[in-house]
N, CA, C and O atoms as a CHARMM CRD file, in Angstrom:
* protein
*
  216
    1    1 MET  N    103.28500 127.17800  88.90500 PROA 1      0.00000
    2    1 MET  CA   102.29400 126.75200  89.86900 PROA 1      0.00000
    3    1 MET  C    103.59200 127.62500  91.17400 PROA 1      0.00000
    4    1 MET  O    104.81000 127.54100  91.33400 PROA 1      0.00000
    5    2 GLY  N    102.55400 128.34600  91.80400 PROA 2      0.00000
    6    2 GLY  CA   103.07400 128.89400  92.96500 PROA 2      0.00000
    7    2 GLY  C    102.95900 127.85900  94.36700 PROA 2      0.00000
    8    2 GLY  O    102.60900 126.68200  94.45600 PROA 2      0.00000
    9    3 SER  N    103.41700 128.85100  95.40500 PROA 3      0.00000
   10    3 SER  CA   103.54300 127.85800  96.87000 PROA 3      0.00000
   11    3 SER  C    102.42900 127.37000  97.60200 PROA 3      0.00000
   12    3 SER  O    102.32800 126.61600  98.57000 PROA 3      0.00000
   13    4 GLU  N    101.30900 128.22300  96.63100 PROA 4      0.00000
   14    4 GLU  CA    99.93400 127.95400  97.66100 PROA 4      0.00000
   15    4 GLU  C     98.96900 126.89100  96.81300 PROA 4      0.00000
   16    4 GLU  O     97.82200 126.56100  97.11700 PROA 4      0.00000
   17    5 THR  N     99.81200 126.41200  95.57500 PROA 5      0.00000
   18    5 THR  CA    98.95100 125.35300  94.99900 PROA 5      0.00000
   19    5 THR  C     99.84600 124.14000  95.31200 PROA 5      0.00000
   20    5 THR  O     99.31400 123.03700  95.19100 PROA 5      0.00000
   21    6 PHE  N    101.13800 124.19700  95.70100 PROA 6      0.00000
   22    6 PHE  CA   101.81500 123.27800  96.55200 PROA 6      0.00000
   23    6 PHE  C    101.56200 123.02300  97.88700 PROA 6      0.00000
   24    6 PHE  O    101.60200 121.93700  98.46600 PROA 6      0.00000
   25    7 LEU  N    101.36200 123.85400  98.21900 PROA 7      0.00000
   26    7 LEU  CA   101.07100 123.77500 100.01100 PROA 7      0.00000
   27    7 LEU  C     99.14400 122.33900  99.72100 PROA 7      0.00000
   28    7 LEU  O     98.87400 121.25900 100.24500 PROA 7      0.00000
   29    8 GLU  N     98.37000 123.21700  98.67000 PROA 8      0.00000
   30    8 GLU  CA    97.08700 122.58500  98.64400 PROA 8      0.00000
   31    8 GLU  C     97.69200 121.08000  98.12200 PROA 8      0.00000
   32    8 GLU  O     97.30900 120.15300  98.83600 PROA 8      0.00000
   33    9 ILE  N     98.32400 120.80400  97.31400 PROA 9      0.00000
   34    9 ILE  CA    98.54900 119.22100  96.59400 PROA 9      0.00000
   35    9 ILE  C     99.07100 118.36800  97.76500 PROA 9      0.00000
   36    9 ILE  O     98.52200 117.40200  98.29600 PROA 9      0.00000
   37   10 LEU  N    100.39000 119.00600  98.08000 PROA 10     0.00000
   38   10 LEU  CA   101.18400 118.25100  99.74500 PROA 10     0.00000
   39   10 LEU  C     99.63900 117.79500 100.65700 PROA 10     0.00000
   40   10 LEU  O     99.29400 116.61400 100.69500 PROA 10     0.00000
   41   11 LEU  N     98.79400 118.92300 101.36500 PROA 11     0.00000
   42   11 LEU  CA    97.58000 118.22100 102.20000 PROA 11     0.00000
   43   11 LEU  C     96.72100 117.34300 101.41500 PROA 11     0.00000
   44   11 LEU  O     96.11900 116.39800 101.92400 PROA 11     0.00000
   45   12 ALA  N     96.65500 117.66700 100.09600 PROA 12     0.00000
   46   12 ALA  CA    95.90800 116.53200  99.19800 PROA 12     0.00000
   47   12 ALA  C     96.41700 115.46900  99.45400 PROA 12     0.00000
   48   12 ALA  O     95.55900 114.72100  99.92300 PROA 12     0.00000
   49   13 ILE  N     97.91400 114.74700  99.35600 PROA 13     0.00000
   50   13 ILE  CA    98.38400 113.32900  99.40200 PROA 13     0.00000
   51   13 ILE  C     98.31600 113.15400 101.09500 PROA 13     0.00000
   52   13 ILE  O     98.27600 112.00100 101.52500 PROA 13     0.00000
   53   14 LEU  N     98.30100 114.39400 102.14700 PROA 14     0.00000
   54   14 LEU  CA    98.39500 113.55400 103.70100 PROA 14     0.00000
   55   14 LEU  C     96.93400 113.07900 103.72200 PROA 14     0.00000
   56   14 LEU  O     96.39300 111.97300 103.72300 PROA 14     0.00000
   57   15 LEU  N     96.34000 114.86400 103.74300 PROA 15     0.00000
   58   15 LEU  CA    94.47900 114.33900 104.57700 PROA 15     0.00000
   59   15 LEU  C     93.60700 114.76700 102.72300 PROA 15     0.00000
   60   15 LEU  O     93.28200 115.94300 102.55900 PROA 15     0.00000
   61   16 PRO  N     93.42700 114.10000 101.94700 PROA 16     0.00000
   62   16 PRO  CA    92.52700 114.49500 100.86800 PROA 16     0.00000
   63   16 PRO  C     91.86800 115.57400 100.53600 PROA 16     0.00000
   64   16 PRO  O     92.00900 116.39300  99.62800 PROA 16     0.00000
   65   17 PRO  N     90.69800 115.39200 101.90300 PROA 17     0.00000
   66   17 PRO  CA    89.51100 116.36900 101.14500 PROA 17     0.00000
   67   17 PRO  C     89.96200 117.53200 102.17700 PROA 17     0.00000
   68   17 PRO  O     89.18900 118.48800 102.23600 PROA 17     0.00000
   69   18 LEU  N     91.21900 117.57900 103.07300 PROA 18     0.00000
   70   18 LEU  CA    91.59800 118.90900 103.42100 PROA 18     0.00000
   71   18 LEU  C     92.12300 119.92300 102.73200 PROA 18     0.00000
   72   18 LEU  O     92.03200 121.14000 102.89400 PROA 18     0.00000
   73   19 GLY  N     92.86200 119.06400 101.69300 PROA 19     0.00000
   74   19 GLY  CA    93.40700 119.93400 100.61800 PROA 19     0.00000
   75   19 GLY  C     92.36200 120.63800  99.63100 PROA 19     0.00000
   76   19 GLY  O     92.36100 121.73600  99.07400 PROA 19     0.00000
   77   20 VAL  N     91.36000 119.42200  99.64100 PROA 20     0.00000
   78   20 VAL  CA    90.05100 120.24800  98.49700 PROA 20     0.00000
   79   20 VAL  C     88.98600 121.55900  99.08400 PROA 20     0.00000
   80   20 VAL  O     88.38600 122.51000  98.58300 PROA 20     0.00000
   81   21 PHE  N     89.18300 120.90900 100.55400 PROA 21     0.00000
   82   21 PHE  CA    87.89900 121.83700 101.41600 PROA 21     0.00000
   83   21 PHE  C     89.51500 123.30400 101.44000 PROA 21     0.00000
   84   21 PHE  O     89.24000 123.94900 102.45200 PROA 21     0.00000
   85   22 LEU  N     90.12000 123.59700 101.15700 PROA 22     0.00000
   86   22 LEU  CA    90.81100 125.17000 101.24100 PROA 22     0.00000
   87   22 LEU  C     90.72800 125.10300 100.00000 PROA 22     0.00000
   88   22 LEU  O     90.54500 126.30000  99.78000 PROA 22     0.00000
   89   23 ARG  N     90.71800 124.50900  98.76300 PROA 23     0.00000
   90   23 ARG  CA    90.30400 125.22600  97.55200 PROA 23     0.00000
   91   23 ARG  C     89.13300 125.79500  97.59300 PROA 23     0.00000
   92   23 ARG  O     89.05000 127.00200  97.36200 PROA 23     0.00000
   93   24 TYR  N     87.65400 124.80000  97.98900 PROA 24     0.00000
   94   24 TYR  CA    86.65200 124.51300  97.71900 PROA 24     0.00000
   95   24 TYR  C     85.50200 125.00900  98.45100 PROA 24     0.00000
   96   24 TYR  O     84.42300 125.52400  98.15700 PROA 24     0.00000
   97   25 GLY  N     86.22400 124.61200  99.69600 PROA 25     0.00000
   98   25 GLY  CA    85.37200 124.95400 101.06900 PROA 25     0.00000
   99   25 GLY  C     84.42100 123.14000 100.90400 PROA 25     0.00000
  100   25 GLY  O     84.74700 122.17300 100.21500 PROA 25     0.00000
  101   26 ILE  N     83.30600 123.30300 101.78500 PROA 26     0.00000
  102   26 ILE  CA    81.94900 122.75400 101.84300 PROA 26     0.00000
  103   26 ILE  C     81.03700 122.72800 100.14800 PROA 26     0.00000
  104   26 ILE  O     80.02000 123.20600  99.64700 PROA 26     0.00000
  105   27 GLY  N     81.94300 122.02900  99.84800 PROA 27     0.00000
  106   27 GLY  CA    80.90500 121.54300  98.29300 PROA 27     0.00000
  107   27 GLY  C     80.92800 120.38100  97.60200 PROA 27     0.00000
  108   27 GLY  O     81.41900 119.60600  98.42300 PROA 27     0.00000
  109   28 VAL  N     80.72800 119.81100  96.69000 PROA 28     0.00000
  110   28 VAL  CA    80.02800 118.90200  95.75700 PROA 28     0.00000
  111   28 VAL  C     81.78900 118.15300  95.41300 PROA 28     0.00000
  112   28 VAL  O     81.76000 116.92600  95.31700 PROA 28     0.00000
  113   29 GLU  N     83.09000 118.75500  95.25400 PROA 29     0.00000
  114   29 GLU  CA    83.86000 118.67800  95.36200 PROA 29     0.00000
  115   29 GLU  C     84.58300 117.84100  96.71100 PROA 29     0.00000
  116   29 GLU  O     85.39600 116.92100  96.61300 PROA 29     0.00000
  117   30 PHE  N     83.98500 118.50100  98.12400 PROA 30     0.00000
  118   30 PHE  CA    84.66500 118.12200  98.88000 PROA 30     0.00000
  119   30 PHE  C     84.49700 117.05900  98.89700 PROA 30     0.00000
  120   30 PHE  O     85.27600 116.18500  98.51900 PROA 30     0.00000
  121   31 TRP  N     82.84000 116.86900  99.59500 PROA 31     0.00000
  122   31 TRP  CA    81.78500 115.48300  99.77200 PROA 31     0.00000
  123   31 TRP  C     82.39800 113.92600  98.76800 PROA 31     0.00000
  124   31 TRP  O     82.34800 112.71300  98.97400 PROA 31     0.00000
  125   32 ILE  N     82.75800 114.49800  98.04300 PROA 32     0.00000
  126   32 ILE  CA    83.56500 113.17300  96.80200 PROA 32     0.00000
  127   32 ILE  C     84.48400 113.08900  97.16200 PROA 32     0.00000
  128   32 ILE  O     84.77500 111.89300  97.13400 PROA 32     0.00000
  129   33 CYS  N     85.57500 113.88400  97.69900 PROA 33     0.00000
  130   33 CYS  CA    86.64000 113.58100  97.80900 PROA 33     0.00000
  131   33 CYS  C     86.66600 112.66100  99.24800 PROA 33     0.00000
  132   33 CYS  O     87.20800 111.58800  99.51400 PROA 33     0.00000
  133   34 LEU  N     85.94900 113.45000  99.92600 PROA 34     0.00000
  134   34 LEU  CA    85.70800 112.63100 101.74800 PROA 34     0.00000
  135   34 LEU  C     85.05100 111.03000 101.48600 PROA 34     0.00000
  136   34 LEU  O     85.27300 110.12800 102.29300 PROA 34     0.00000
  137   35 LEU  N     84.40400 110.87300 100.52300 PROA 35     0.00000
  138   35 LEU  CA    83.42800 109.50200 100.18700 PROA 35     0.00000
  139   35 LEU  C     84.53500 108.89800  99.94000 PROA 35     0.00000
  140   35 LEU  O     84.64100 107.88600 100.63300 PROA 35     0.00000
  141   36 LEU  N     86.00500 109.20200  98.78200 PROA 36     0.00000
  142   36 LEU  CA    86.45200 108.09000  97.64300 PROA 36     0.00000
  143   36 LEU  C     87.49500 107.80700  98.94400 PROA 36     0.00000
  144   36 LEU  O     88.05300 106.71600  98.82600 PROA 36     0.00000
  145   37 THR  N     87.89900 108.59900 100.23200 PROA 37     0.00000
  146   37 THR  CA    89.03400 108.58900 100.56600 PROA 37     0.00000
  147   37 THR  C     88.44600 108.16100 102.26300 PROA 37     0.00000
  148   37 THR  O     89.11200 108.25600 103.29400 PROA 37     0.00000
  149   38 ILE  N     86.47400 107.49800 102.08600 PROA 38     0.00000
  150   38 ILE  CA    86.79000 106.74900 103.05600 PROA 38     0.00000
  151   38 ILE  C     86.82700 105.16300 102.50200 PROA 38     0.00000
  152   38 ILE  O     87.03300 104.11900 103.12100 PROA 38     0.00000
  153   39 LEU  N     86.45500 105.48500 100.64600 PROA 39     0.00000
  154   39 LEU  CA    85.98900 104.04000 100.59400 PROA 39     0.00000
  155   39 LEU  C     87.44500 103.16700 100.30900 PROA 39     0.00000
  156   39 LEU  O     87.60900 101.94700 100.30400 PROA 39     0.00000
  157   40 GLY  N     88.42200 104.25600 100.07700 PROA 40     0.00000
  158   40 GLY  CA    90.09300 104.08500  99.72700 PROA 40     0.00000
  159   40 GLY  C     90.70800 104.98400  99.93400 PROA 40     0.00000
  160   40 GLY  O     90.07300 106.03600 100.01700 PROA 40     0.00000
  161   41 TYR  N     92.29200 105.05400 100.13000 PROA 41     0.00000
  162   41 TYR  CA    92.68600 106.21100 100.38600 PROA 41     0.00000
  163   41 TYR  C     93.10200 106.85400  99.13700 PROA 41     0.00000
  164   41 TYR  O     92.83400 107.97600  98.70700 PROA 41     0.00000
  165   42 ILE  N     93.92200 105.76700  98.56800 PROA 42     0.00000
  166   42 ILE  CA    94.28300 106.33800  97.42100 PROA 42     0.00000
  167   42 ILE  C     93.72900 107.00900  96.14500 PROA 42     0.00000
  168   42 ILE  O     94.37800 107.75000  95.40600 PROA 42     0.00000
  169   43 PRO  N     92.13800 106.55900  95.95300 PROA 43     0.00000
  170   43 PRO  CA    91.11700 106.92500  94.87400 PROA 43     0.00000
  171   43 PRO  C     90.69100 108.52500  95.68200 PROA 43     0.00000
  172   43 PRO  O     89.94700 109.22000  94.99000 PROA 43     0.00000
  173   44 GLY  N     91.00500 108.98900  96.73300 PROA 44     0.00000
  174   44 GLY  CA    90.73500 110.14200  97.68800 PROA 44     0.00000
  175   44 GLY  C     92.47400 111.07500  97.23900 PROA 44     0.00000
  176   44 GLY  O     92.60000 112.15500  96.66200 PROA 44     0.00000
  177   45 ILE  N     93.35100 110.33100  97.66600 PROA 45     0.00000
  178   45 ILE  CA    94.39500 111.30700  96.95500 PROA 45     0.00000
  179   45 ILE  C     94.39700 111.16800  95.54700 PROA 45     0.00000
  180   45 ILE  O     95.20400 111.99500  95.12300 PROA 45     0.00000
  181   46 ILE  N     93.88700 110.52400  94.59800 PROA 46     0.00000
  182   46 ILE  CA    94.10000 110.79200  92.67500 PROA 46     0.00000
  183   46 ILE  C     92.90400 111.88800  93.03000 PROA 46     0.00000
  184   46 ILE  O     93.45400 112.98900  92.99900 PROA 46     0.00000
  185   47 TYR  N     91.86400 112.00800  93.27100 PROA 47     0.00000
  186   47 TYR  CA    90.47600 112.82200  92.20700 PROA 47     0.00000
  187   47 TYR  C     90.85500 113.79400  93.29800 PROA 47     0.00000
  188   47 TYR  O     90.43400 114.88200  92.90700 PROA 47     0.00000
  189   48 ALA  N     91.55400 113.97600  94.69900 PROA 48     0.00000
  190   48 ALA  CA    91.94500 115.33500  95.37600 PROA 48     0.00000
  191   48 ALA  C     93.07600 116.32300  94.13300 PROA 48     0.00000
  192   48 ALA  O     92.89300 117.47800  93.74900 PROA 48     0.00000
  193   49 VAL  N     94.25300 115.33700  93.73600 PROA 49     0.00000
  194   49 VAL  CA    95.20700 115.84100  93.11100 PROA 49     0.00000
  195   49 VAL  C     94.71800 116.01800  91.68700 PROA 49     0.00000
  196   49 VAL  O     95.53300 116.50300  90.90100 PROA 49     0.00000
  197   50 TYR  N     93.62800 115.73100  91.27500 PROA 50     0.00000
  198   50 TYR  CA    93.51700 115.88800  90.05100 PROA 50     0.00000
  199   50 TYR  C     92.17900 116.90800  89.77000 PROA 50     0.00000
  200   50 TYR  O     91.89900 117.26900  88.62700 PROA 50     0.00000
  201   51 VAL  N     91.49500 117.27000  90.80200 PROA 51     0.00000
  202   51 VAL  CA    91.12700 118.29100  91.10500 PROA 51     0.00000
  203   51 VAL  C     91.85100 119.97900  91.22400 PROA 51     0.00000
  204   51 VAL  O     91.81900 120.98100  90.50900 PROA 51     0.00000
  205   52 LEU  N     92.46100 119.62800  92.49100 PROA 52     0.00000
  206   52 LEU  CA    93.37700 120.64200  92.62700 PROA 52     0.00000
  207   52 LEU  C     94.48800 121.49600  91.76100 PROA 52     0.00000
  208   52 LEU  O     94.99700 122.61100  91.88000 PROA 52     0.00000
  209   53 VAL  N     94.61100 120.34100  90.77700 PROA 53     0.00000
  210   53 VAL  CA    95.30200 120.66500  89.38700 PROA 53     0.00000
  211   53 VAL  C     94.61700 121.00200  88.36500 PROA 53     0.00000
  212   53 VAL  O     95.24300 121.73600  87.60000 PROA 53     0.00000
  213   54 ALA  N     93.63400 120.76600  88.07000 PROA 54     0.00000
  214   54 ALA  CA    92.71000 121.13000  86.45800 PROA 54     0.00000
  215   54 ALA  C     91.97500 122.04800  86.75300 PROA 54     0.00000
  216   54 ALA  O     91.22200 122.53100  85.90800 PROA 54     0.00000
């Protein structure tokens, strides 16, 4: 795990859609993360970290 991934995960915890955006841009992953974050902050964090680690 490089410093780039560490920074993405840190941003995914603070602002989940931003962390996903940095890796995938405006794509399906971003919109799913944004929707989950709007519906509940914790599901957005879980999804963002899962997408970035997997």
